[in-house]
N, C-alpha and C positions, 0 to 999 in steps of 0.2 A: 801443955793443953786447948786454949784455942784454938790453934794450927790443926790437930788434931778433930776438935767438931767441924769447922771448915773443909777439911778433908772427906769426911763421913759424909757432910751434906753434899759436896759436887760425888763422890762415889753411891750416893742416894739417884741423884739427877742421870745421870751417867744412866744407871743402870733402869730404871723407869725408860727414860727413855731408846736403853737399846731393848728390853722389853714391848713398848709398845713399837718398836719398827719391825721387830723379827714378828709378831705378831704377825703385820700387814701382809707378811711374803705369804704366797700358798704353798700349804703342807707337798712336803715334795710327791707324794700320793696322788697329786691333781696337775702334776706336769709330765702329760705322757711323753716331754722331746728329753725326760732325764733317760741316761743309760746308755749301754753300751754300742755304736751304730757304728755298721760296716759299710767304708768310702762307695759310694758308682760302682767305680773299674774296681772294687775287692780286693785294692791295695794300704790302705789305711782306715783305723780301727780307732773309733775317739768316744770318747769316755766326757757327758753331758751331763752337768750336775748345776744345782744351785751352788754361788760363791756371794756372801752375800743377800740378797732383793733381786741379784741378775743370775742371768745362763752364764756359763764355760764351758766349755770344751778343751780338749789333753790329747794332743795324740797320744794313743798308747803302744799302737802295733803298727806293723808297715810291713810286705811285703817286701824282701828286697835280698839281693849274694851279692856276698861280698860283708865291704865294711858298712858299717850302719851310715843311714845317709846322714850326709850337713845340711842346716841350712847355711843362707848368702854369708854368714857372716862367720863358719866352721864349729857352730856347734852341732850337737847330737838333734836330730831332729826327734828320739825319743824323749818324751814326758812334756812338749813344748808345746804350752795354753793358746790356739787356734785363733778356736772360739773366745769373744770375750764381748763384758758388757749386753750382754742380749737382755733386755729391755720385755715385757712384752707390752704390744701394741694392738689391734683391729682381730676380728676374729682368730681368736687365742693360737698367732702370731708372734714370734719375736724379735725382735733387731734390732742387730748388735754389728760387730765386725769381725773376718778374718781375715788370717795373718793366710799370706801366700808366703812359705820358706825360705822358697825358692831363688824369687827375687829381694823378699820383705816389705812387700807391698802391703797395705793393709784396705780391703774393700769393705764397703759397707754389705749388710748384709741381712736375709731372712730366712728364719729356720721353723716352720710346722708338721704336724704332723696327719698328711695325709689318709689315715684312714689306720689302721691297727699298723704295727711293723714299720710302717714306710713313714721316713723323714724327708721334708724336702728342705735343700740348701738354697735359694737364691743368692749368690753374691752380683753386687751390680755397684758402678760407676753413678759420677757426679748425686750420686741420692737422687736417681730414678732407678725405681727395677725392673722398668723398662729396659733400661740400659744392660741390661746382663746375662746370666745364662743359670741355670735349674739341675740340680743333681737330685737324684733319689738315692736318700742310703737306705738300710737297711738298717731292721734291729739283730744286735749279735747275738747269738746264743754257742756257737760254737768252743772249741775248746781252751784253753787257757792258751793265752800268749806266752812264747817263750823267751830265752834271756834275751837282753838289748831290743827290747819291743820288739822280735821276729813273727811273725803271721807265722798261723801252720800254713802246709802249705795250703789242708783241706778245709781252709776257713768259708764261709761260707752264710 
């Protein structure tokens, strides 16, 4: 019986902490970066969504011919989480990491919505945003993605 009481106390403490932690995260409706985003070249579709108190982004659609593109380790790029650990920083921006699946390199990155339906992604090295490149992504409202993450030809 004593063990059950201890377990209940631990469960209550964890539940209390989890509830407080979850309440500190902004509600999804307050996160303009959340949603489906088409990359600058319209060759990749990403789903950006909360993962804990951070934002993460998964590649869910690609423009390709032939076999599904593979990452540097030979795995399908379909469904790969490429944007990780994004936490809010100043000026309604988020900072985290982005994976280049062709090389396996991970870069620091920032994302922010610069205007309605426009997301900016800046990847950089050495912790210096000045040493980077910015892409402009657009919110995706196109047709559903086909089998094996195949983007429709008219995706825009």
